[in-house]
mmCIF file of the C-alpha atoms, coordinates in Angstrom:
data_MODEL
# 
_entry.id   MODEL 
# 
loop_
_atom_site.group_PDB 
_atom_site.id 
_atom_site.type_symbol 
_atom_site.label_atom_id 
_atom_site.label_alt_id 
_atom_site.label_comp_id 
_atom_site.label_asym_id 
_atom_site.label_entity_id 
_atom_site.label_seq_id 
_atom_site.pdbx_PDB_ins_code 
_atom_site.Cartn_x 
_atom_site.Cartn_y 
_atom_site.Cartn_z 
_atom_site.occupancy 
_atom_site.B_iso_or_equiv 
_atom_site.pdbx_formal_charge 
_atom_site.auth_seq_id 
_atom_site.auth_comp_id 
_atom_site.auth_asym_id 
_atom_site.auth_atom_id 
_atom_site.pdbx_PDB_model_num 
ATOM 1  C CA . UNK A 1 1  ? 7.490   2.325   -13.402 1.00 0.00 ? 1  UNK A CA 1 
ATOM 2  C CA . UNK A 1 2  ? 5.975   1.381   -9.580  1.00 0.00 ? 2  UNK A CA 1 
ATOM 3  C CA . UNK A 1 3  ? 5.665   5.693   -8.848  1.00 0.00 ? 3  UNK A CA 1 
ATOM 4  C CA . UNK A 1 4  ? 3.554   5.877   -12.582 1.00 0.00 ? 4  UNK A CA 1 
ATOM 5  C CA . UNK A 1 5  ? 1.040   2.824   -12.012 1.00 0.00 ? 5  UNK A CA 1 
ATOM 6  C CA . UNK A 1 6  ? 0.510   3.912   -8.348  1.00 0.00 ? 6  UNK A CA 1 
ATOM 7  C CA . UNK A 1 7  ? -0.204  7.959   -10.007 1.00 0.00 ? 7  UNK A CA 1 
ATOM 8  C CA . UNK A 1 8  ? -1.806  6.535   -12.653 1.00 0.00 ? 8  UNK A CA 1 
ATOM 9  C CA . UNK A 1 9  ? -3.975  4.472   -10.590 1.00 0.00 ? 9  UNK A CA 1 
ATOM 10 C CA . UNK A 1 10 ? -4.725  6.396   -8.028  1.00 0.00 ? 10 UNK A CA 1 
ATOM 11 C CA . UNK A 1 11 ? -6.078  8.575   -10.448 1.00 0.00 ? 11 UNK A CA 1 
ATOM 12 C CA . UNK A 1 12 ? -7.915  6.988   -12.356 1.00 0.00 ? 12 UNK A CA 1 
ATOM 13 C CA . UNK A 1 13 ? -9.800  6.014   -9.567  1.00 0.00 ? 13 UNK A CA 1 
ATOM 14 C CA . UNK A 1 14 ? -10.331 8.965   -8.194  1.00 0.00 ? 14 UNK A CA 1 
ATOM 15 C CA . UNK A 1 15 ? -12.339 10.206  -11.230 1.00 0.00 ? 15 UNK A CA 1 
ATOM 16 C CA . UNK A 1 16 ? -14.087 7.104   -11.462 1.00 0.00 ? 16 UNK A CA 1 
ATOM 17 C CA . UNK A 1 17 ? -15.081 7.785   -8.230  1.00 0.00 ? 17 UNK A CA 1 
ATOM 18 C CA . UNK A 1 18 ? -15.667 11.445  -8.517  1.00 0.00 ? 18 UNK A CA 1 
ATOM 19 C CA . UNK A 1 19 ? -17.821 10.369  -11.773 1.00 0.00 ? 19 UNK A CA 1 
ATOM 20 C CA . UNK A 1 20 ? -19.876 7.367   -9.989  1.00 0.00 ? 20 UNK A CA 1 
ATOM 21 C CA . UNK A 1 21 ? -20.034 8.744   -6.766  1.00 0.00 ? 21 UNK A CA 1 
ATOM 22 C CA . UNK A 1 22 ? -18.928 6.407   -3.477  1.00 0.00 ? 22 UNK A CA 1 
ATOM 23 C CA . UNK A 1 23 ? -22.238 6.309   -2.315  1.00 0.00 ? 23 UNK A CA 1 
ATOM 24 C CA . UNK A 1 24 ? -22.889 4.426   -6.047  1.00 0.00 ? 24 UNK A CA 1 
ATOM 25 C CA . UNK A 1 25 ? -20.274 2.590   -5.521  1.00 0.00 ? 25 UNK A CA 1 
ATOM 26 C CA . UNK A 1 26 ? -20.966 0.647   -2.942  1.00 0.00 ? 26 UNK A CA 1 
ATOM 27 C CA . UNK A 1 27 ? -24.829 -0.403  -3.682  1.00 0.00 ? 27 UNK A CA 1 
ATOM 28 C CA . UNK A 1 28 ? -23.138 -1.489  -7.502  1.00 0.00 ? 28 UNK A CA 1 
ATOM 29 C CA . UNK A 1 29 ? -23.362 -5.116  -8.984  1.00 0.00 ? 29 UNK A CA 1 
ATOM 30 C CA . UNK A 1 30 ? -20.696 -6.841  -9.012  1.00 0.00 ? 30 UNK A CA 1 
ATOM 31 C CA . UNK A 1 31 ? -20.626 -6.638  -12.689 1.00 0.00 ? 31 UNK A CA 1 
ATOM 32 C CA . UNK A 1 32 ? -20.963 -2.952  -12.490 1.00 0.00 ? 32 UNK A CA 1 
ATOM 33 C CA . UNK A 1 33 ? -18.340 -2.752  -10.006 1.00 0.00 ? 33 UNK A CA 1 
ATOM 34 C CA . UNK A 1 34 ? -16.491 -4.959  -11.868 1.00 0.00 ? 34 UNK A CA 1 
ATOM 35 C CA . UNK A 1 35 ? -16.120 -3.025  -15.022 1.00 0.00 ? 35 UNK A CA 1 
ATOM 36 C CA . UNK A 1 36 ? -16.439 0.212   -13.866 1.00 0.00 ? 36 UNK A CA 1 
ATOM 37 C CA . UNK A 1 37 ? -13.685 0.490   -11.120 1.00 0.00 ? 37 UNK A CA 1 
ATOM 38 C CA . UNK A 1 38 ? -11.871 -3.032  -11.915 1.00 0.00 ? 38 UNK A CA 1 
ATOM 39 C CA . UNK A 1 39 ? -10.961 -3.285  -15.497 1.00 0.00 ? 39 UNK A CA 1 
ATOM 40 C CA . UNK A 1 40 ? -10.349 -0.107  -15.573 1.00 0.00 ? 40 UNK A CA 1 
ATOM 41 C CA . UNK A 1 41 ? -7.541  -0.562  -13.106 1.00 0.00 ? 41 UNK A CA 1 
ATOM 42 C CA . UNK A 1 42 ? -6.263  -3.846  -14.359 1.00 0.00 ? 42 UNK A CA 1 
ATOM 43 C CA . UNK A 1 43 ? -6.090  -2.288  -18.402 1.00 0.00 ? 43 UNK A CA 1 
ATOM 44 C CA . UNK A 1 44 ? -4.232  0.708   -17.080 1.00 0.00 ? 44 UNK A CA 1 
ATOM 45 C CA . UNK A 1 45 ? -1.724  -1.614  -15.345 1.00 0.00 ? 45 UNK A CA 1 
ATOM 46 C CA . UNK A 1 46 ? -1.906  -4.128  -17.938 1.00 0.00 ? 46 UNK A CA 1 
ATOM 47 C CA . UNK A 1 47 ? -0.431  -0.628  -20.533 1.00 0.00 ? 47 UNK A CA 1 
ATOM 48 C CA . UNK A 1 48 ? 2.265   -0.385  -18.122 1.00 0.00 ? 48 UNK A CA 1 
ATOM 49 C CA . UNK A 1 49 ? 3.641   -3.139  -17.696 1.00 0.00 ? 49 UNK A CA 1 
ATOM 50 C CA . UNK A 1 50 ? 3.189   -3.975  -21.709 1.00 0.00 ? 50 UNK A CA 1 
ATOM 51 C CA . UNK A 1 51 ? 5.026   -0.283  -21.569 1.00 0.00 ? 51 UNK A CA 1 
ATOM 52 C CA . UNK A 1 52 ? 8.095   -1.907  -19.213 1.00 0.00 ? 52 UNK A CA 1 
ATOM 53 C CA . UNK A 1 53 ? 7.800   -5.268  -20.683 1.00 0.00 ? 53 UNK A CA 1 
ATOM 54 C CA . UNK A 1 54 ? 9.083   -3.627  -24.574 1.00 0.00 ? 54 UNK A CA 1 
ATOM 55 C CA . UNK A 1 55 ? 11.457  -1.247  -22.894 1.00 0.00 ? 55 UNK A CA 1 
ATOM 56 C CA . UNK A 1 56 ? 13.491  -3.904  -20.642 1.00 0.00 ? 56 UNK A CA 1 
ATOM 57 C CA . UNK A 1 57 ? 12.885  -7.446  -23.058 1.00 0.00 ? 57 UNK A CA 1 
ATOM 58 C CA . UNK A 1 58 ? 16.027  -9.029  -21.013 1.00 0.00 ? 58 UNK A CA 1 
ATOM 59 C CA . UNK A 1 59 ? 14.703  -8.385  -17.770 1.00 0.00 ? 59 UNK A CA 1 
ATOM 60 C CA . UNK A 1 60 ? 11.085  -8.345  -18.460 1.00 0.00 ? 60 UNK A CA 1 
ATOM 61 C CA . UNK A 1 61 ? 9.686   -10.542 -15.726 1.00 0.00 ? 61 UNK A CA 1 
ATOM 62 C CA . UNK A 1 62 ? 12.521  -9.145  -13.006 1.00 0.00 ? 62 UNK A CA 1 
ATOM 63 C CA . UNK A 1 63 ? 11.093  -6.047  -13.112 1.00 0.00 ? 63 UNK A CA 1 
ATOM 64 C CA . UNK A 1 64 ? 7.292   -6.934  -13.705 1.00 0.00 ? 64 UNK A CA 1 
ATOM 65 C CA . UNK A 1 65 ? 8.651   -8.349  -10.268 1.00 0.00 ? 65 UNK A CA 1 
ATOM 66 C CA . UNK A 1 66 ? 9.917   -5.893  -8.981  1.00 0.00 ? 66 UNK A CA 1 
ATOM 67 C CA . UNK A 1 67 ? 7.131   -3.248  -9.754  1.00 0.00 ? 67 UNK A CA 1 
ATOM 68 C CA . UNK A 1 68 ? 3.985   -5.644  -8.330  1.00 0.00 ? 68 UNK A CA 1 
ATOM 69 C CA . UNK A 1 69 ? 5.978   -6.050  -5.217  1.00 0.00 ? 69 UNK A CA 1 
ATOM 70 C CA . UNK A 1 70 ? 7.409   -2.386  -4.342  1.00 0.00 ? 70 UNK A CA 1 
ATOM 71 C CA . UNK A 1 71 ? 3.708   -1.457  -5.676  1.00 0.00 ? 71 UNK A CA 1 
ATOM 72 C CA . UNK A 1 72 ? 2.295   -4.051  -3.048  1.00 0.00 ? 72 UNK A CA 1 
ATOM 73 C CA . UNK A 1 73 ? 5.101   -2.688  -0.168  1.00 0.00 ? 73 UNK A CA 1 
ATOM 74 C CA . UNK A 1 74 ? 4.236   1.405   -0.683  1.00 0.00 ? 74 UNK A CA 1 
ATOM 75 C CA . UNK A 1 75 ? 0.276   0.339   -1.195  1.00 0.00 ? 75 UNK A CA 1 
ATOM 76 C CA . UNK A 1 76 ? -0.064  -0.894  2.177   1.00 0.00 ? 76 UNK A CA 1 
ATOM 77 C CA . UNK A 1 77 ? 2.368   1.480   3.893   1.00 0.00 ? 77 UNK A CA 1 
ATOM 78 C CA . UNK A 1 78 ? 0.083   4.373   2.455   1.00 0.00 ? 78 UNK A CA 1 
ATOM 79 C CA . UNK A 1 79 ? -3.072  2.236   3.816   1.00 0.00 ? 79 UNK A CA 1 
ATOM 80 C CA . UNK A 1 80 ? -1.489  1.580   6.944   1.00 0.00 ? 80 UNK A CA 1 
ATOM 81 C CA . UNK A 1 81 ? -0.821  4.938   7.344   1.00 0.00 ? 81 UNK A CA 1 
ATOM 82 C CA . UNK A 1 82 ? -4.294  6.287   6.468   1.00 0.00 ? 82 UNK A CA 1 
ATOM 83 C CA . UNK A 1 83 ? -6.063  3.912   8.616   1.00 0.00 ? 83 UNK A CA 1 
ATOM 84 C CA . UNK A 1 84 ? -3.102  4.118   11.102  1.00 0.00 ? 84 UNK A CA 1 
ATOM 85 C CA . UNK A 1 85 ? -2.976  0.280   11.672  1.00 0.00 ? 85 UNK A CA 1 
ATOM 86 C CA . UNK A 1 86 ? -0.839  -2.345  10.024  1.00 0.00 ? 86 UNK A CA 1 
ATOM 87 C CA . UNK A 1 87 ? -3.586  -3.983  7.266   1.00 0.00 ? 87 UNK A CA 1 
ATOM 88 C CA . UNK A 1 88 ? -3.232  -6.608  4.905   1.00 0.00 ? 88 UNK A CA 1 
ATOM 89 C CA . UNK A 1 89 ? -5.187  -7.090  2.456   1.00 0.00 ? 89 UNK A CA 1 
ATOM 90 C CA . UNK A 1 90 ? -7.163  -10.282 2.799   1.00 0.00 ? 90 UNK A CA 1 
ATOM 91 C CA . UNK A 1 91 ? -6.398  -11.113 -0.308  1.00 0.00 ? 91 UNK A CA 1 
# 
């Protein structure tokens, strides 16, 4: 599920950036940025978590926590490699 979430969110984000353009994303208001960038990613992730929870009803919270932590760790490693420094997001 972690791999599916990383790949699908990367594909979705790349697709949205290609359609809107990276320069346009930087100049969007918060409402439009939320609608175009944050909301689709949230809905995709929520859908993946829903499928995971329906398949593993007994341990849904354990699986959700492990997918979230593994996604955070892998994402931090990828960003740190790309930036060539350890990057810990401020949020």
